[in-house]
C-alpha positions, -999 to +999 in steps of 0.1 A: +266-034+172+231-026+162+203-010+183+188-043+193+221-055+207+225-022+226+191-025+241+195-061+251+229-055+266+218-025+286+188-045+299+212-073+310+232-047+330+200-034+345+189-068+355+223-077+370+220-045+391+186-056+403+201-090+412+228-072+431+203-053+451+186-086+461+219-102+470+228-071+491+199-080+514+218-111+524+214-149+523+194-150+555+168-127+541+168-147+508+160-180+526+138-166+554+107-158+534+082-186+537+067-178+503+101-178+487+095-143+472+132-134+470+140-167+453+112-163+428+124-127+421+160-139+416+148-167+394+128-142+372+158-119+369+180-148+357+154-159+332+150-124+319+188-121+315+187-153+294+159-139+273+179-108+266+210-129+257+188-145+231+183-111+215+221-104+212+234-110+177+258-138+168+283-111+157+284-095+192+286-129+209+315-140+186+333-108+192+331-113+230+337-149+238+347-140+274+310-137+282+295-171+290+266-166+265+257-203+262+259-209+300+235-180+305+210-194+280+213-229+295+206-216+329+175-197+316+163-229+300+169-249+331+150-225+353+122-222+329+117-259+322+129-279+352+125-279+390+144-250+405+172-253+429+170-220+448+205-226+463+219-226+427+198-194+420+214-177+451+249-188+439+242-174+405+230-142+420+261-136+441+288-153+421+279-151+384+258-120+379+286-095+390+310-111+365+284-111+338+275-075+345+311-063+343+317-081+310+285-068+294+291-033+307+325-033+290+308-042+257+283-013+261+310+011+270 
């Protein structure tokens, strides 16, 4: 694993931790803001995770097929280029990011 991979993987873990802090505030908080600030923040975190996945080498991805690399990239593309479903963003925040974090942290370790 090269330095670029290491930096990207560590950033993915950091972003997943940020997502967990948002999720810890609860679903009511997430939906209550009339400006959708929590949803926009969560969307940005997921997009940034996808951007960092794009920096991970094919060798690392091939060595760790348990990480849903292509699904992460597809979600990034969907959020960046289509209308956003903030319910799906919430679901990603609470269901997917903890699993992604654990898998990526295992690679870093």
